[in-house]
Every structure is written in C-alpha cells, then in structure tokens.
C-alpha positions in Angstrom: -15.4 5.4 -14.8 -12.6 4.0 -12.6 -12.6 0.3 -13.7 -12.6 1.5 -17.2 -9.6 3.3 -16.4 -7.7 0.3 -14.7 -8.9 -1.8 -17.8 -7.4 0.5 -20.2 -4.2 0.9 -18.1 -3.7 -3.0 -18.1 -4.4 -3.0 -22.0 -2.2 0.1 -22.7 0.6 -2.0 -20.7 0.3 -5.0 -22.4 -0.1 -4.0 -25.5 3.1 -1.8 -25.6 5.1 -4.8 -23.8 3.9 -7.2 -26.3 4.7 -5.0 -29.3 3.0 -4.6 -33.0 0.8 -7.3 -34.3 0.8 -9.7 -35.9 3.6 -10.9 -33.3 2.4 -8.9 -30.5 -0.5 -10.1 -29.0 -2.7 -9.5 -26.3 -5.7 -11.3 -24.9 -8.5 -10.2 -22.2 -10.3 -13.2 -20.5 -13.3 -12.4 -18.1 -14.7 -14.8 -15.9 -17.5 -15.6 -13.0 -15.7 -17.1 -9.9 -18.0 -17.7 -7.1 -18.8 -14.6 -6.0 -16.3 -12.6 -8.0 -15.1 -11.8 -11.3 -11.5 -12.5 -12.4 -10.1 -10.3 -15.5 -7.0 -12.0 -16.9 -5.0 -9.5 -19.3 -2.2 -11.6 -21.0 0.2 -10.6 -23.5 3.4 -12.3 -25.2 6.0 -9.3 -24.1 9.1 -9.9 -22.3 7.0 -10.7 -18.8 7.6 -9.0 -15.3 10.9 -8.8 -13.8 11.1 -9.6 -10.4 11.9 -6.3 -9.4 9.1 -5.2 -11.3 7.0 -7.6 -9.5 8.4 -6.9 -6.1 7.7 -3.1 -7.3 4.2 -3.6 -8.4 2.1 -0.2 -8.0 4.9 1.8 -6.7 4.2 5.2 -7.8 7.0 6.5 -10.1 8.5 3.2 -10.7 8.7 2.2 -14.1 10.4 0.3 -16.8 8.8 2.1 -19.7 11.1 4.9 -21.4 8.8 8.0 -21.0 6.9 6.1 -18.6 5.4 7.9 -15.2 5.3 5.0 -12.9 1.4 6.1 -12.1 -0.6 3.6 -14.1 -0.6 0.5 -12.2 -0.4 2.3 -8.8 -3.8 4.3 -9.8 -5.4 0.9 -10.9 -4.5 -0.3 -7.5 -6.3 2.4 -5.6 -9.3 2.1 -7.7 -9.5 -1.6 -7.4 -9.0 -0.9 -3.4 -11.9 1.5 -3.7 -14.2 -1.1 -5.4 -12.6 -4.0 -2.8 -11.1 -5.6 -5.7 -7.1 -6.8 -6.1 -4.6 -7.0 -8.7 -1.8 -9.4 -9.0 0.8 -10.6 -11.3 0.3 -14.5 -12.4 4.0 -15.4 -11.7 3.8 -19.2 -12.6 2.3 -18.1 -16.2 5.0 -18.2 -19.0 5.4 -17.0 -22.1 4.6 -13.1 -21.8 2.8 -11.5 -18.8 -0.5 -12.2 -17.0 -2.1 -9.9 -14.8 -5.0 -10.8 -12.8 -7.7 -8.5 -11.2 -10.6 -9.7 -9.2 -13.6 -7.5 -8.1 -16.6 -9.2 -6.2 -19.8 -9.2 -7.7 -22.5 -6.4 -7.3 -23.5 -6.5 -3.7 -20.6 -8.8 -2.6 -17.6 -8.1 -0.3 -14.4 -9.1 -1.3 
C-alpha cells in the first residue's frame, strides 16, 4: 500500500501542475536499471523553483494553494522504509521530472 501512495502522490502533483488535458500532460515511465527500478514522473507544468527543490519533502511546505505540504514528505518516508529514494531531475526542461529509485526484490539499495 505504501508504494501505491507514493505513486498516487506523484501523479496527482504532476496532474495538478500540468493542468487539464489536452495541453497538460503527465507521463510515468518505469525501467529496470541493474538491481533497481527507476520510476520517472514527468509533467509539462511550470517545473520546480529553486526553493521548492531545496525544501523538497519538508513537512508543511507547499507551493499549492490549499496544499498540506505532506505528500512528498510522506512519500520520502515511505521510500526510505523501502530503501528507496526520490529526487527532482533538475536538468529536465519543459516541466518537472521526479525520479524514484527502488531496489529490486531481495536487493539492498
């Protein structure tokens, strides 16, 4: 259930940032990389500000009106419990890309 919550948080954040279809787009990509999996969630919204990247996962920090600032903080905790991690791909242009890495079953991160 925990990893599903992470995926839900990331997809909802991306969908809100991108805005409504057909101009707003979200793409999730899963790939095996050695002994781990890499999940990328991309959107074509405004991307992350430098402050948002620096405060990524800080409880109660949000850039969304009405947001709680707990989604990414919770996601980071869940991923840490699964020896995974989450990061913003700051080199990505044309929106935002969040990358999650998780070890394959039976592997340590």
